[in-house]
C-alpha positions in Angstrom: 78.8 116.1 119.1 81.4 113.9 118.5 83.4 113.8 115.2 83.0 110.4 113.2 86.0 108.1 113.7 87.2 104.8 112.1 89.8 102.3 112.1 90.8 99.6 109.7 92.8 96.4 110.1 93.5 93.0 109.1 93.7 89.7 110.7 96.1 87.3 108.8 95.8 83.5 108.7 93.2 81.3 109.6 90.8 81.8 112.7 92.3 82.2 116.0 90.5 83.4 118.9 93.7 85.2 120.4 94.3 87.2 117.2 90.6 88.2 117.0 90.7 89.4 120.6 93.7 91.3 120.1 92.3 92.8 116.9 88.9 93.6 118.9 91.1 95.4 121.7 92.8 97.4 119.2 89.5 98.7 117.5 88.4 99.6 121.3 91.6 101.4 122.1 91.9 103.1 118.6 88.4 104.5 118.6 88.1 105.4 122.1 84.4 104.8 122.3 81.8 102.1 121.1 81.4 101.6 117.4 78.0 101.6 115.8 79.0 99.0 113.2 82.0 97.0 112.0 82.1 95.6 108.4 84.1 92.4 108.1 85.2 90.4 105.2 86.3 86.9 106.2 87.7 84.0 104.4 85.3 81.0 104.3 87.2 79.1 106.8 85.8 81.7 109.5 82.2 80.3 108.8 82.4 77.5 111.5 83.7 80.0 114.1 81.4 82.9 113.1 79.5 83.0 116.5 82.8 83.4 118.5 84.2 85.5 115.9 81.4 88.2 116.1 80.9 87.8 120.0 84.7 88.5 120.5 84.4 91.5 118.2 81.3 92.7 119.9 82.1 92.4 123.6 85.8 93.1 123.5 85.8 95.6 121.0 82.6 97.4 122.1 81.0 97.2 118.7 76.9 97.2 118.4 76.7 95.4 115.3 79.0 93.3 112.9 78.1 92.8 109.1 80.0 91.1 106.8 80.4 88.3 104.1 83.0 85.9 102.8 85.7 86.9 100.5 88.0 85.6 97.9 90.5 88.1 98.8 90.7 91.2 101.2 91.9 94.6 101.0 93.2 97.0 103.9 94.5 100.4 103.6 96.8 100.4 100.4 97.3 96.6 100.5 95.7 93.8 98.6 95.7 90.4 99.9 94.4 88.1 97.2 95.1 84.7 98.3 95.0 82.6 101.8 92.8 82.9 104.9 92.3 86.1 107.0 90.0 88.9 107.5 89.8 92.5 106.8 87.7 95.0 109.1 86.3 98.6 109.2 85.0 99.7 112.6 83.0 102.9 112.5 81.9 105.4 114.9 79.3 107.4 113.1 75.6 107.9 112.4 74.2 104.6 110.9 70.6 103.2 111.1 69.9 99.7 112.3 71.0 97.0 109.8 68.4 95.5 107.7 68.2 92.0 106.9 66.9 91.3 103.4 65.1 87.7 102.3 66.1 86.6 98.8 62.6 86.5 98.2 61.5 90.1 99.3 62.6 92.9 97.1 60.4 95.4 98.7 61.5 99.0 99.7 61.2 101.2 101.5 63.3 100.4 104.5 62.3 100.7 108.2 63.2 104.0 109.9 64.5 107.4 108.8 64.7 108.1 105.1 68.4 107.1 104.4 71.1 109.2 102.6 72.8 106.1 101.3 73.2 102.6 102.1 75.8 99.8 102.2 74.6 96.5 100.4 76.3 93.0 101.0 74.5 89.9 99.3 74.9 86.5 98.5 74.8 86.1 94.6 73.4 82.5 95.0 70.3 83.7 97.5 69.6 87.2 96.6 68.8 88.9 93.2 70.3 92.2 93.9 69.6 93.5 90.5 66.0 93.2 91.5 66.3 94.7 94.8 68.2 97.7 93.1 65.6 98.3 90.8 63.1 98.7 93.7 65.5 101.0 95.4 66.1 103.1 92.4 62.3 103.8 92.2 61.8 104.4 96.0 65.0 106.3 96.5 65.8 108.0 93.0 69.2 109.6 93.3 70.4 108.0 96.8 73.5 105.8 96.3 73.7 102.1 97.2 77.2 100.9 97.4 78.4 97.2 98.1 79.4 93.9 96.8 78.4 90.2 96.2 80.1 87.8 98.3 83.0 85.7 97.1 85.4 83.1 98.2 84.5 79.8 96.6 81.4 78.0 95.3 78.0 78.1 96.7 78.6 76.2 99.9 81.6 78.4 100.9 79.8 81.9 100.2 77.7 83.5 103.2 76.6 87.1 104.3 76.0 87.7 107.9 74.7 90.2 110.6 76.2 89.3 114.0 76.0 85.5 114.3 73.3 85.1 111.8 73.6 83.9 108.4 71.4 86.0 106.0 70.6 86.4 102.4 71.8 90.1 102.2 72.1 92.8 104.7 71.8 96.7 104.0 73.3 99.2 106.2 71.6 102.5 105.9 73.5 105.7 106.3 71.5 108.3 108.4 71.8 111.4 110.5 75.0 113.3 109.8 76.7 110.5 108.0 76.6 109.7 104.3 78.8 108.5 101.3 80.4 109.7 98.3 80.3 106.9 95.6 83.2 106.3 93.2 83.1 103.6 90.4 85.8 103.1 87.9 84.5 100.5 85.2 87.9 100.1 83.2 86.6 100.6 79.8 86.6 103.3 77.1 83.9 103.5 74.3 84.8 102.2 70.6 82.9 102.7 67.4 80.0 104.8 67.4 77.2 105.4 69.9 74.0 104.2 68.1 70.3 103.9 69.0 68.8 100.5 69.7 66.3 100.1 66.9 65.4 96.3 67.4 65.8 94.3 70.6 64.1 91.4 72.5 64.9 90.8 76.0 68.9 90.7 76.1 69.3 90.0 72.2 70.2 93.2 70.2 69.5 92.9 66.4 69.9 96.3 65.1 71.6 99.5 66.1 70.9 102.8 64.0 69.1 100.2 61.5 72.2 98.6 60.9 72.8 94.6 62.3 74.3 94.8 65.7 76.8 92.3 64.6 78.0 94.6 61.7 78.4 97.5 64.1 80.4 95.4 66.4 82.9 94.5 63.5 83.1 98.3 62.6 84.1 99.0 66.1 86.7 96.3 66.3 88.1 97.3 63.0 88.5 100.8 64.6 91.1 99.4 67.0 94.8 99.7 66.6 96.6 96.3 66.0 97.9 96.4 69.6 94.4 96.8 70.9 93.2 94.0 68.6 95.3 91.5 70.2 93.9 92.3 73.6 90.3 92.4 72.5 89.1 88.9 72.7 87.2 88.5 75.8 87.5 92.3 76.7 84.8 93.7 74.5 81.7 94.7 76.1 78.3 96.5 75.3 77.8 99.9 76.9 74.2 101.0 77.7 73.8 104.8 78.0 72.4 106.0 81.4 70.6 108.8 79.5 69.8 110.2 76.3 70.4 113.8 76.8 74.0 114.1 76.0 75.7 115.1 73.0 79.0 113.7 73.7 79.1 110.3 75.5 82.2 109.3 77.3 83.6 106.8 79.8 81.2 106.8 82.9 78.1 107.5 81.0 77.6 103.6 80.5 76.3 100.9 82.2 78.9 98.1 81.2 77.4 94.8 80.1 79.2 91.6 79.1 78.7 90.4 75.4 77.6 86.8 75.6 77.5 86.1 72.2 77.2 87.1 68.6 75.7 85.7 65.4 76.9 86.9 62.1 74.0 85.1 60.2 71.4 86.7 62.0 73.4 90.1 62.9 72.4 89.5 66.6 74.8 90.5 69.4 73.5 88.7 73.0 74.5 90.9 76.2 74.1 90.5 79.9 71.6 93.2 80.3 68.2 94.3 79.1 68.4 97.3 76.4 65.3 99.0 75.5 64.3 100.3 72.1 65.6 103.9 71.6 68.5 103.6 74.1 72.0 104.5 73.1 74.5 101.7 73.0 78.0 101.8 72.3 80.6 99.0 72.4 83.6 99.3 74.8 87.0 98.0 75.1 88.7 96.9 78.5 92.6 96.3 79.1 95.1 97.2 81.6 96.1 100.5 80.4 92.5 101.6 79.9 91.6 100.4 83.3 94.5 102.4 84.9 93.7 105.5 83.0 89.9 105.4 83.9 90.5 104.9 87.6 92.9 108.1 87.5 90.1 109.8 85.6 87.4 108.9 88.2 89.7 109.9 91.1 90.7 113.4 89.6 86.9 114.3 88.6 85.0 112.2 91.1 83.0 113.5 94.0 85.5 114.3 96.4 85.7 118.2 95.8 88.3 118.9 98.5 86.1 116.8 101.2 88.4 114.7 103.2 86.5 111.2 104.1 86.8 109.6 107.5 86.8 106.0 106.0 86.4 104.0 102.8 85.0 100.8 102.0 86.2 99.5 98.5 84.8 96.8 96.4 87.0 95.6 93.8 86.2 92.8 91.2 87.9 89.5 91.4 89.0 89.8 87.8 91.3 93.0 88.5 94.2 92.6 91.0 97.8 91.8 90.4 96.9 89.2 87.5 95.2 92.0 85.4 97.3 94.8 86.5 100.5 93.2 86.3 101.6 94.6 89.9 99.9 94.2 93.2 97.7 96.9 95.2 96.6 99.1 92.4 93.2 99.7 93.3 93.7 99.9 97.1 96.8 102.2 96.8 95.0 104.6 94.4 91.8 104.9 96.6 93.6 105.0 99.9 95.8 107.9 98.6 92.9 109.9 97.0 91.0 109.7 100.2 93.8 111.2 102.2 94.9 107.7 103.7 91.9 107.6 105.8 91.2 104.0 107.0 89.8 101.7 104.3 88.9 98.0 103.9 87.2 96.1 101.5 87.3 92.7 99.2 87.4 91.1 96.0 83.8 90.7 94.9 81.7 88.6 92.6 80.1 91.7 91.4 80.3 95.4 92.5 77.3 97.5 93.5 77.5 101.6 92.7 75.5 104.1 90.6 76.4 104.8 87.2 74.3 108.0 85.6 72.2 108.2 88.5 71.3 104.5 88.8 72.4 102.1 90.9 73.1 98.7 89.6 75.4 95.6 89.9 78.7 95.6 87.9 81.6 93.4 86.9 85.2 94.2 86.3 85.0 97.4 88.3 86.2 99.0 91.4 83.4 100.8 93.4 84.2 102.8 96.6 82.2 104.2 99.5 84.0 107.0 100.8 82.3 107.9 104.4 82.0 111.7 105.1 80.0 113.9 107.5 77.0 115.3 105.9 77.0 118.9 105.4 74.2 121.4 106.0 
């Protein structure tokens, strides 16, 4: 049995048939055999040329299927290109099931075919409720990772997901046979204040934590910060919902991070971008550049690699990260590229990132989520 192989590349600039053909020929030459799948992240100006783009990759590149989406910025190996037209591609020779087109109105599972080891999900946020689909996935495939991202690149008319030359609401790539992924996600936050039980909540409004008004708990958490942390806290405070109650000491990575949408000192309520349940642990979180850098370092040091060398990586980084947030270019890409042993890497800047936290798959914001492709061990 042949070992899996992958190649990553960038096509800079607007769509140009010759550049796409050159890229396809490079994929064919570098892989040395047909690829089962290529994942492509394209700037929106590629969409009018999608049939020609896909046909060139499939015919000249000897690629069975091409799946992808529009992107507001692309990632190739250790480089991040946050502006301008172009495309990033990861082509793979490995075990992967037949891509599954998902309809925005249909969130049913399971997928057809053999039970997957994991999946890659690309979705149009204007057409497809990824959160709802992931709830079904978590019930049908408990503990099986789904990693991916929501299309970006402009307003509703500019966004798209595609499978070959067909525009779709979402596409799922099931990983089967001897291929699987190691999921890694860095949320860029650290807990502040105390973890407390949700004692009163209605839908996404939290009224009480540990019997105290949720707003007062937020105030106390804010006052626990240093002066320098307080200066960057505006717009960077979040709510963390614990993935499990069976922990004595909560730490980064144990929470599903959700936006704080509003807070009312009069009623004591805090409105969050998630649905907490009574009895669930909630702890407020702080995000800033240094915390995000430290969290990514922690994830890569204590993550799922365990000495295994991936043969490829897909990276899904939030539009809110990048050079403007970190103060220097290529932060996420260079860290993951080095950690994965410089294997081929491609990705894009997303409107939302998909990855498991505490064993459950969810849509995140402000995160860097990666799918590291590996051969499945016996």
